[in-house]
N, C-alpha and C positions, 0 to 999 in steps of 0.2 A: 458412588460418586462423592468427590470431595467437596467441601464447603469453601467457597471463595471469600476471603476476608480482606479488605482493603484497609490498611492502617495509614491514617494521614497524620503526618508529624512524627514519623516513625523514629526520629532521633531523640525524641523526648524521653525523660527518665522514667516515667511510668510506662511508656511504650516499650521500651527496652525490656522491662520485666514481662509484659504481655508477649512479646515476641519470643522470649526465652521459654515462657510456659507453653506456648503453642509449638515450639520447635520440633517436638518428638511425636506430634500428633499426625498420624498419616492421612487422617480424614479431613485435614485442612491444608489449604494452600493460601499462603500469605502474599499480598502484595504491599511491599514497603514504599511509601510514598513520601519523600521529603526534599527539602529545598536543596541541601548540599549533601550529596552521598558520601563525602569525606567525614561527615559527622556521625555516620553509622558505626557504632562501637563493635569492632570486630567483624568477623564474617558473617553474612547473612546465613541463616540456617538452610538446610537442603530444601525444606518445603516453602522457600520464599524466593520471590524476584524483587528487584529493587529498581524503582523508578524516580528519577530526580524531577522535581517540579514544584510549583506553587499552587495552593488551591485556588488562588485568584486568577490563575491562567486558565481560562475557560476549555480551551482545547486539550490541554494536558490532564486536566481533571476528568475531562469526558472520556479521554483515551483510557485513563486509569480505572474508570467506573465500569467499563465493559466487562460483562459477565460476573460481577461481584454479587455475593448474597448478603453480605453484611458489611457495613462501614464503621469503623471506630475511629473517631477524631480526637487526637491529642494535640490540639492547637492552643495557641495563645496569642497575645498581642492586643494593642489598643483598638484594633480593627477586627476583633473576634466576631463581632456581629456581622460585619461584611463577609468574613470567611464562612460563617454559619450559613448565610443565605446563599453563597456560592455552592456550598456542599448539598444544600437542600435542592437547589435548581438542577444540579448535575445528577443527583439520586433520582429526581422526578423524571428527567429526561431519559434516563437509562432504565427505568422501571425497577430500581433498587428501593426496597422500603425499610429495612432494618438498619437503625442508626444508634450507636452508643457515642455519646458525646460528653466530654468532661468540661464542667464550667468551673464555678467557684462558690465556695461557702459565702453566706452573707448577702447574696443577690435579693432575698426576699425579707431582710431585716429579722431573720429567723434565729439569730443567735441569742442566748440569754444574757441579760444584765450588762455587767461590765465587759464581757468579752466582745459583745456587739460593738460597743464604743471602741475598745482597743482595735478591733478589726477594721472598723472604719477609718480610723487615724492612720492605720498602716497601709491599706489598699483601697480606700474609699473611691478614688478616681477610676479604678480598674473595674468596679462592680457594675456601673451603668452598661458598658458594652456587653458584659457577660449576661446581664439580665436581658438585654435586648436579644441576644443570641438564643437564650432559653425560651423566650417568648416566641421567637420566630420558628423554633424547633417545635414547640408545642401547637402552633397554628397550622403546621406544615402538612399535616395528615399522614406523616410518616410513623412508622412503628418504631418509637424512639424510647431510649432509656437515657435520661440526663442524670449525671453523677456530680454531686457537689462536695469534693473531698475537704476535710479539715486541713490545717497547716500541715504540710508534707514533711516526713522525716525519711532517712535513710535506713532505718532500723531493718535488719535482715529477718523480718518476722511477719507472719500473716495473723492479725489480730484485729478485727473490726466489728461494728455493728452499723445499721443504717436507720435513718428516719425518713418519714415521707414527707413530701411538700405539704406545708401547712402545720407540720409538728414543729415543736421547738428543737433546734440542733442540739445534739450531745457531744461532748467532748470538745477538745481543742486541736488534737493533732491526730495523725494516722501516717502510717508507712506507706511509701509508694508501692512497695511490694503487696500491701493489703488491697490497695485500690486495683492493682494490676490482677490480683487473684479474682476479684469480683468481676472485672471485665472479662478475663478468660473463661470464667463460668458462664457468663452470658453468651459469649461467643459459642461455646460448646452447646448450649442449650438456649437458642435464641428466643423461646417463649418466655424465659425467666425475665422477670421485672419489665414486661412489655407495658408501654405507656406509663412508665414510673419516672418519677423525678426525685432522687434519693440523696440525702446527706449521708456521708460516709466518715466514721470516726473510730478511734480506737477506744474501748470502754475503760472508764476510769481515769480519763484525762480531762475531766471537767475543771474549769478554772476561769480565772480573768484573763489569761493568756497562755500560749503553749508554754511548756516546761524549758524550752531552750531559749526563751527571751527573758 
């Protein structure tokens, strides 16, 4: 029996790597859910179907959720907390429990020293809805993994480490491919990082800001 995986925000840059990672796994069936199917880069892999819709469209999300085993949310926007609540409600209604949700670094003031100050200057207004999204997920009763990536790069390399919630965040940057590798591993082994809230960074990138700034 194949595992059914629903990818929300499937046109996102991390999601593209995840879709590629899962493409040749005969044990996985992907449902790619996105607002505009034209934004899906290239053809969908053979083990995927594509659905156009918005997570805030209750009926569309409910239809996509039927028969799924795991949901991976690659969403963004200043209404990310509202989107998270919609995902939670749809999962609970459909009896789907396993969720992987990407949020943002800095939502717990967990960054060290000057990096914390710089990060707040850059994305401070965006952190509150991401924090509310994470809080809602943790309170939902779902079997979640929340990921808080460092500043993202397009480096075509897998190299990362993680920190737990409550620990000081390490590093300033990480490749999208690295985050996707972690997500693909969780999808392949859903017990991995169950009920975890993880920072994700490339080792050795500590500093006051990412190297590309």
